[in-house]
C-alpha positions as CSV (number, residue, x, y, z in Angstrom):
1,M,-114.9,92.7,24.6
2,E,-116.6,89.4,24.1
3,E,-115.4,89.1,20.4
4,N,-111.8,89.4,21.4
5,I,-112.2,86.8,23.7
6,L,-114.3,84.6,20.8
7,E,-111.2,85.1,18.7
8,Q,-108.6,84.0,21.1
9,Q,-110.3,80.7,21.9
10,S,-110.5,79.8,18.2
11,E,-106.9,80.7,17.2
12,K,-106.2,78.4,20.1
13,P,-107.1,75.2,18.5
14,K,-105.3,76.2,15.1
15,G,-102.4,76.4,17.1
16,R,-102.5,73.1,18.3
17,K,-103.4,71.4,14.9
18,R,-100.3,73.5,13.3
19,K,-97.9,71.8,16.3
20,I,-99.6,68.5,15.9
21,L,-98.9,68.6,11.9
22,A,-95.4,70.0,12.2
23,I,-94.8,67.1,14.8
24,I,-96.4,64.5,12.4
25,I,-94.4,66.0,9.4
26,A,-91.1,65.8,11.6
27,V,-91.7,61.9,12.8
28,V,-92.6,61.3,8.9
29,S,-89.0,63.0,7.8
30,I,-87.0,61.0,10.5
31,L,-88.9,58.1,9.6
32,V,-88.2,58.3,6.0
33,G,-84.8,59.3,6.8
34,F,-84.2,56.2,8.4
35,Y,-85.9,54.3,5.9
36,V,-83.7,55.7,3.1
37,A,-80.5,55.4,5.1
38,H,-81.5,51.7,6.1
39,E,-82.2,51.0,2.3
40,M,-78.8,52.1,1.0
41,K,-77.3,49.3,2.9
42,F,-79.1,46.9,0.5
43,Q,-79.3,46.1,-3.0
44,S,-82.3,44.2,-4.6
45,T,-83.4,43.2,-7.7
46,D,-86.8,41.2,-9.2
47,D,-84.7,40.3,-11.9
48,A,-83.3,36.8,-10.2
49,Y,-84.4,32.9,-10.5
50,V,-83.6,29.5,-8.9
51,E,-81.0,28.0,-10.9
52,T,-79.2,24.5,-11.1
53,T,-77.1,22.3,-13.5
54,T,-79.5,19.5,-14.9
55,V,-77.9,16.2,-16.2
56,N,-79.4,14.7,-19.5
57,V,-79.2,10.7,-18.8
58,A,-78.2,8.6,-22.0
59,P,-77.3,5.3,-22.7
60,R,-73.7,4.6,-23.8
61,V,-74.8,1.6,-26.1
62,S,-77.7,1.2,-28.4
63,G,-80.3,-1.5,-27.8
64,Q,-84.0,-2.3,-26.6
65,I,-85.2,-1.6,-23.4
66,E,-85.9,-4.3,-21.1
67,E,-87.3,-2.7,-18.0
68,V,-87.4,0.7,-16.8
69,Y,-87.2,1.4,-12.9
70,I,-88.4,5.3,-12.7
71,K,-91.4,7.4,-12.9
72,D,-91.9,11.1,-13.6
73,N,-91.0,13.3,-10.7
74,Q,-89.1,10.3,-8.9
75,H,-86.2,10.8,-6.4
76,V,-83.4,8.6,-7.2
77,N,-79.9,8.1,-5.5
78,E,-76.9,8.0,-7.1
79,G,-76.3,4.4,-8.1
80,D,-79.8,3.4,-8.6
81,L,-80.4,1.1,-11.2
82,I,-83.0,3.0,-13.6
83,A,-83.1,1.2,-16.9
84,V,-82.1,-2.3,-18.5
85,I,-81.2,-2.7,-22.1
86,D,-81.2,-6.2,-23.7
87,A,-77.8,-7.7,-23.2
88,E,-77.9,-10.7,-25.4
89,D,-76.2,-9.0,-28.5
90,Y,-73.5,-7.9,-26.1
91,Q,-73.0,-11.0,-24.4
92,I,-72.5,-12.7,-27.5
93,K,-69.8,-10.2,-28.8
94,L,-67.9,-10.4,-25.3
95,E,-68.1,-14.6,-25.9
96,Q,-66.5,-14.1,-29.2
97,A,-64.1,-11.5,-28.0
98,E,-63.2,-14.0,-25.1
99,S,-62.7,-17.0,-28.1
100,T,-60.7,-14.7,-30.0
101,Y,-58.5,-13.8,-27.1
102,E,-58.0,-17.4,-25.9
103,K,-57.1,-18.5,-29.5
104,I,-54.3,-15.8,-29.8
105,K,-53.2,-16.8,-26.3
106,L,-52.9,-20.5,-27.4
107,D,-51.0,-19.7,-30.8
108,Q,-48.6,-17.2,-28.7
109,S,-47.9,-20.2,-26.4
110,N,-47.2,-22.3,-29.9
111,A,-45.1,-19.7,-31.4
112,K,-42.9,-19.4,-28.4
113,A,-42.8,-23.5,-28.2
114,N,-41.9,-23.7,-32.0
115,F,-39.1,-20.9,-31.8
116,V,-37.3,-22.6,-28.7
117,A,-37.5,-26.0,-30.5
118,A,-36.1,-24.4,-33.6
119,E,-33.2,-22.6,-31.3
120,S,-32.4,-26.1,-29.9
121,N,-32.5,-28.0,-33.4
122,I,-30.3,-25.7,-35.2
123,A,-27.6,-26.1,-32.2
124,L,-27.8,-29.5,-32.6
125,A,-27.4,-29.4,-36.3
126,K,-24.6,-26.8,-36.5
127,K,-22.5,-29.4,-33.8
128,D,-23.5,-32.5,-36.5
129,L,-22.5,-30.4,-39.5
130,E,-19.1,-29.3,-37.7
131,R,-18.5,-32.7,-36.3
132,Y,-19.0,-34.5,-40.1
133,R,-16.6,-31.9,-41.6
134,N,-14.0,-32.7,-39.5
135,L,-14.7,-36.6,-40.2
136,Y,-15.2,-35.6,-44.1
137,E,-12.0,-33.8,-44.0
138,Q,-10.2,-36.5,-42.6
139,G,-11.7,-39.1,-44.9
140,A,-13.9,-40.7,-42.1
141,V,-17.0,-40.4,-43.5
142,S,-18.2,-39.7,-47.3
143,K,-19.5,-36.6,-49.2
144,Q,-22.8,-38.0,-49.2
145,T,-22.8,-38.1,-45.4
146,F,-21.6,-34.6,-45.0
147,D,-23.9,-33.1,-47.7
148,A,-26.7,-34.8,-45.5
149,A,-25.5,-33.2,-42.3
150,Q,-25.4,-29.5,-44.6
151,V,-28.6,-30.3,-45.7
152,K,-30.2,-30.6,-41.8
153,Y,-28.4,-27.4,-40.6
154,D,-29.6,-25.6,-43.8
155,S,-33.3,-27.0,-42.8
156,A,-32.8,-26.1,-39.3
157,Q,-31.9,-22.6,-40.1
158,A,-35.1,-22.0,-42.5
159,N,-37.3,-23.4,-39.5
160,L,-35.6,-21.0,-36.9
161,T,-35.9,-17.9,-39.8
162,Q,-39.6,-19.2,-40.1
163,A,-40.3,-19.4,-36.4
164,N,-38.4,-15.8,-35.7
165,Q,-40.7,-14.1,-38.2
166,A,-43.9,-15.6,-36.5
167,L,-43.2,-14.3,-33.2
168,F,-41.3,-11.0,-33.9
169,S,-41.4,-8.1,-36.0
170,Q,-38.9,-6.1,-37.8
171,S,-38.5,-3.8,-34.8
172,G,-37.8,-6.7,-32.5
173,K,-41.2,-6.5,-30.6
174,T,-43.3,-9.6,-30.4
175,V,-46.0,-9.7,-32.9
176,A,-47.6,-12.5,-30.6
177,D,-47.8,-10.0,-27.8
178,A,-49.0,-7.2,-29.9
179,N,-51.8,-9.7,-31.2
180,L,-52.6,-10.6,-27.6
181,R,-53.1,-7.2,-26.4
182,S,-55.2,-6.0,-29.2
183,A,-57.3,-9.0,-28.5
184,K,-57.4,-8.4,-24.9
185,A,-58.2,-4.6,-25.8
186,S,-61.5,-5.5,-27.8
187,R,-62.3,-8.2,-24.9
188,D,-62.5,-5.4,-22.2
189,K,-64.5,-3.4,-24.8
190,A,-67.0,-6.2,-25.3
191,A,-67.3,-6.6,-21.4
192,L,-67.6,-2.8,-20.8
193,D,-70.4,-2.6,-23.6
194,L,-72.2,-5.3,-21.7
195,S,-72.0,-3.2,-18.3
196,Y,-73.6,-0.5,-19.8
197,T,-76.6,-2.5,-20.7
198,K,-77.6,-1.6,-17.1
199,I,-77.9,2.2,-16.7
200,Y,-77.4,3.7,-13.4
201,A,-78.2,7.2,-11.7
202,P,-75.0,9.3,-12.2
203,Q,-76.2,11.4,-9.3
204,S,-79.0,12.0,-6.7
205,G,-82.0,14.2,-8.2
206,T,-85.4,14.2,-9.4
207,V,-86.6,12.5,-12.5
208,S,-88.0,15.3,-14.9
209,S,-88.9,15.0,-18.6
210,R,-88.6,10.9,-19.0
211,R,-88.9,9.9,-22.4
212,V,-88.0,6.1,-22.0
213,E,-90.7,3.1,-21.7
214,K,-90.4,-0.7,-21.5
215,G,-89.8,-2.1,-25.4
216,M,-88.7,1.4,-27.1
217,Y,-85.3,1.0,-29.0
218,V,-82.7,4.0,-28.1
219,T,-79.3,4.9,-29.4
220,A,-76.5,5.7,-27.8
221,G,-76.1,9.1,-26.7
222,A,-80.0,9.8,-27.0
223,P,-81.3,11.6,-23.7
224,L,-83.7,9.1,-21.7
225,F,-84.6,11.6,-19.1
226,T,-83.4,14.8,-17.3
227,L,-82.1,14.4,-13.6
228,V,-82.6,17.8,-11.7
229,P,-80.4,17.7,-8.5
230,E,-81.1,18.5,-4.9
231,E,-78.5,21.5,-4.9
232,V,-79.9,24.6,-6.4
233,W,-78.9,28.4,-6.0
234,V,-79.9,31.7,-7.1
235,V,-78.7,33.8,-10.1
236,A,-79.8,37.4,-10.0
237,N,-78.9,39.7,-12.7
238,F,-78.2,43.2,-10.9
239,K,-77.8,46.6,-12.8
240,E,-74.0,47.4,-13.2
241,N,-74.4,50.5,-11.1
242,Q,-75.8,48.1,-7.9
243,L,-72.3,46.2,-7.7
244,T,-70.1,49.0,-6.6
245,D,-70.1,47.8,-3.0
246,M,-71.3,44.2,-3.6
247,K,-68.7,41.5,-2.5
248,P,-68.4,37.7,-2.1
249,G,-69.4,36.5,1.4
250,Q,-72.2,39.0,1.6
251,V,-75.2,38.3,3.5
252,V,-78.5,37.8,1.6
253,D,-82.1,37.7,2.4
254,I,-83.6,35.7,-0.6
255,K,-87.6,36.0,-1.0
256,I,-88.9,33.1,-3.5
257,D,-92.6,34.1,-4.8
258,T,-93.9,30.5,-4.5
259,Y,-93.4,31.0,-0.7
260,P,-94.1,34.9,0.1
261,G,-94.6,34.4,3.9
262,K,-90.8,32.9,3.9
263,V,-87.2,34.8,3.9
264,F,-84.3,32.1,3.4
265,K,-80.7,33.3,4.5
266,G,-78.3,32.8,1.6
267,K,-74.9,34.8,1.0
268,V,-73.0,36.3,-2.6
269,D,-71.0,33.2,-3.6
270,S,-69.5,35.1,-6.6
271,I,-70.2,37.8,-9.2
272,Q,-69.7,37.1,-13.0
273,R,-66.5,38.5,-15.1
274,A,-69.1,39.7,-17.9
275,S,-72.3,41.2,-18.4
276,G,-75.3,38.7,-19.3
277,A,-75.6,40.5,-22.6
278,K,-71.7,39.7,-23.4
279,S,-72.0,36.2,-22.4
280,S,-75.0,35.8,-25.0
281,L,-74.7,34.0,-28.0
282,F,-74.9,37.0,-30.0
283,P,-72.9,39.7,-28.0
284,P,-73.7,43.3,-29.1
285,E,-71.2,45.4,-31.3
286,N,-71.0,48.7,-29.9
287,A,-68.7,49.5,-32.9
288,V,-71.5,50.5,-35.2
289,G,-72.6,54.2,-35.4
290,S,-76.3,53.3,-33.7
291,F,-74.9,52.8,-30.4
292,V,-77.2,53.8,-27.3
293,K,-75.9,53.1,-23.8
294,I,-77.9,50.5,-22.0
295,V,-77.4,50.0,-18.3
296,Q,-76.0,46.6,-18.3
297,R,-77.1,43.7,-15.8
298,I,-74.1,41.5,-14.3
299,P,-75.2,37.9,-13.2
300,V,-74.5,37.5,-9.4
301,K,-74.8,33.9,-8.0
302,I,-76.3,33.5,-4.4
303,V,-76.2,30.2,-2.4
304,F,-78.4,29.0,0.2
305,T,-76.8,29.3,3.9
306,E,-79.6,27.4,5.4
307,K,-80.7,23.7,5.3
308,I,-83.9,23.7,3.0
309,D,-86.8,21.7,4.2
310,T,-87.5,19.9,1.1
311,D,-91.0,18.3,2.7
312,K,-92.1,21.9,3.3
313,Y,-90.2,24.0,0.4
314,N,-90.1,22.7,-3.3
315,I,-87.6,25.1,-4.5
316,V,-87.0,24.0,-8.1
317,P,-85.1,25.7,-10.9
318,G,-86.9,28.5,-12.8
319,M,-88.5,29.9,-9.7
320,S,-88.6,33.8,-9.8
321,V,-86.8,35.1,-7.0
322,V,-86.1,38.4,-5.2
323,P,-82.8,38.5,-3.1
324,K,-81.8,41.4,-1.2
325,V,-77.9,41.6,-0.4
326,K,-76.5,43.8,2.4
327,V,-73.7,45.6,1.1
328,K,-73.1,47.9,3.7
């Protein structure tokens, strides 16, 4: 009798333990189910990084650097003067071009004046020739007088032809005008080159990879430094089977490795219409016999939808990112 009572008492704790264990398993299963259902609404990848479009700032003319007004990692605004090239040679070229322009302009005026004068002279010579011809036929003047009028007319005709050739081309356009336009273009080009000796920031951003110092000689087109603009975004390389429900406009939680305690808000901006491999310099050729299927990754552009406090968060291109896209 006593043994049965002891057995019943020992079975009660075991039964309670089984019930508790069953409850725990049920709760864990529910939580796991909720977690799986929740995670199915999101797509994430650790193959992502911060990106932007950097600008290589280069001079448009060659010369020796007189002044540099920037330092490494300095923020500049669009239009800020950042460097000056010695302008003496370009100033001389501009003065020469201006002198040539003014000379041709004066020659053009003289050519036009000569042409007008030649037209007037031949009109007068023609009248005199006609008058002396009539008088000669009437016997009122000598042959010598008539011949002198003829010579004067021929000379006026030659002068008009010469003035016409100096002023007009065979197509009828004014040669002097063409020369003047060419001289004006040369003058404007010289003025433009002179203006290029002052180098300004093409946009706002931060100076990076500075390669310019006072006194060095620079050539046109050679980068002086790289300008990193303030606007940045995220490029995330998702597996192709993660894009089934992904669309532009979907909300994204952005975690940056540098700031693990902060979740930035963003959205899907666009999905590239080619895989990363297809967009590479040497895309794969799948027509060969050694083809092995590989899950491709598609670049997705994600933009920030919140204003970033740049004093608190220094988000720069190349930083590693883990984006989480809400696809459902």
